[in-house]
C-alpha positions, -999 to +999 in steps of 0.1 A: +101-036+857+125-006+861+154-008+836+180+007+860+172-020+886+178-049+862+214-060+856+224-057+819+188-047+810+194-033+775+217-062+766+189-086+776+162-066+757+183-066+725+193-102+728+156-112+732+148-098+697+158-126+672+167-102+644+189-080+666+204-109+686+220-125+656+240-093+650+253-089+685+289-101+689+308-110+720+325-076+720+291-059+716+278-077+746+306-063+768+298-027+756+260-032+759+264-041+795+272-004+801+242+008+782+218+026+806+192+040+782+181+039+746+160+066+731+147+074+696+136+105+678+114+107+647+124+135+624+102+158+603+095+133+575+080+107+600+103+082+582+137+095+591+148+088+627+177+087+652+186+062+679+205+073+709+225+049+731+234+064+766+262+047+784+276+046+819+313+051+822+331+021+807+366+010+795+356+008+758+351+045+749+349+079+764+316+091+748+285+086+771+262+091+740+264+072+707+239+083+680+229+067+648+207+085+622+186+068+596+172+084+565+145+066+546+136+077+510+107+062+490+107+031+512+144+024+506+166+028+536+196+052+530+218+052+560+239+083+568+265+077+596+274+112+609+295+099+638+288+100+675+284+129+699 
């Protein structure tokens, strides 16, 4: 299956994960329909990571990339939200 050939691919993927699906709101669904790619990056510690959401042009925001960084310390998740870029 090729993601760019399936309508609303990332919305469907995320909604098929029970843990994630219960956090997706109706507003999120509208935005996620514009998501064209999701990537992740593991940082130097092998525990810290970033998730990157790439979007097509949409009426909800002007950024085409939204990023979220997660910092894990001693098995406890400490989340730093540095904004989007």
